[in-house]
N, C-alpha and C positions, 0 to 999 in steps of 0.2 A: 504494500500500500504506500503510495507516494504521499508525502506530507504537503500540505498547502503552503505555497510560497508566502513569505512575509514581506510585504512592500516596505521599503525604507529609502530614505534619501542617501546620497553618497556620503554626506556629512555624518549621518547616523551610523552608516556601515563602518566608516573609518574610525568613529569614536568607539564602537564596540570592538573593533579589531585591535585598537590601541589598548583598550582595557584588558582584553584577552592576553595580549603580549605582556603587559605589566604583571598580570596574575601569574603567568607561566614563568616569568623570570624573577622579578623582584620579590613578589609575595611568597612564592615557593621557597626562594632562597632564605628569606627572613624567618619563615616558619621552620625550615630545616635547621637553621642555626639555633632557634629557640629550643627545639626538640633535643638537639645535641647537648646544649648547655644544661637542660633539665635532667638529662641522663647522667651528667657528671655529678649531680647531687646524690646519686646512689639509687636506692630502691625506688622504682617508678610506680610501684603498686599504690603508694599513698603520697604521690607527688602532684600537688595542685598545678604547678607550672607546666608539668608534662601533660597533664590532662587538658589544660587550657590550650596548649600548643597543638595537641592532637585534634581537639575540637575545631580550632581555627583552620587546621589543615583540611579537615573534612569539608568545612564550609567553602574554602577556596577551591578545592577540587570539584565540588558541586557547581560552583559558579563557572568554572572552566568548561565543564560539560555543557551547561546551559548555553553559554556564549558560543561554543563550537556548533551546537545544534542550530542556534539562531542564525549564525553566519552562513551555515550550509543551506538554510532555507531562504536566505535573504534574496529579494529581487529588487535590485536598485532601480529607482525611478529614472528613466532616461529623459534628461532635460530636453533633448531634441524632439521628443514626441509630445511635449507639453504645449498647449495653446491657451489663449486667454478667452476663448469663446464659451467655455463651460467649466464648471468646477470639477477638479480631479485631484488626485494625490499630488501634493506639491503646490497647489494653488494657495495664494494668499487672497482671502475674500473679505471685502468690507461689507458688513451686514448692518442694516438699520432695523432696530426694534420698532415695529409698526405701532405699538402702544405708547412707548415713551419717546420715540423718535431719536433715541440715543444710537450712535453708530460706534462700531468697533471692528478691528481687523483680527482675523484668525488665519492660521496656516493649517491646511488639512494634511495630516501625515498618517502613517501607519500606526497601529496601536503601540508598538514598542518605542516609538519616539514621542508620544504625546507628553506634553509638559504644559500644564495650564498657566504656570507663571510666565512662560515664554510665548503664551497664546498659540501653542501648537496643539491642535485638537485631533483626536483620533477620527478616522473615517468611519469608525463604528460607534462613536458617541452619538447621542440624540441629534445634536446640531450637525455634526459631520455627516452622518448618514442622510439627514434631510436635504443637505445642500449638494451632495455628490451628483454630478451630471446635470445640475441645473444651470440655467443660462442667466446672463446679466439681465436685471430687471424683474426676474421671477420672485414671487413671494412664496415662502415655504411655511408650512405649519409644523411646529415642533412640540413634542410632548417633553417638557422639562420637569425636573423634580419639583419646581414651583408651580407647575400647571402648564396648560397650553400657551404657546407663544407664536407670534408671526414675525418673520424676518424677511426683509427685502434685500436681494443681492444688488448692491449698488456699485461694486467694482470687483473685478477678478484680475489678478496678476499672477504670473509665473515667477516665483522667487527663488526656487531652489536650484 
């Protein structure tokens, strides 16, 4: 069974790749050193530092496995295929709340890169899913945690 590709920006892919490299080199080395030092204290059966280092080692190895799987499934969004005529992964969209008339911009990304503080929303979030494939000027209805909302797409840019 083939796993579903995970869409992501080139920036996101490179960030995950750098994190994986850091875990495999720096973090593994630091933990191996901690384990070696803890063993020097003698009996490891009742050694809190040894247990802590082994626990950290298991966590880092789990992170490495997850990142390797993520990167294997990554499908980098091709900037050359992006247009400004409709919303897609990689679009920065200016939305206007039809009730309050407030406007704000969001960038639609895959779930692994979503970061609300950077206004990067997942294509699977309520707003992200509602605006995908929509065109400039369209009004979308969104079920939000605060209740239903209407947003008008006032601008679409390709920014990634």
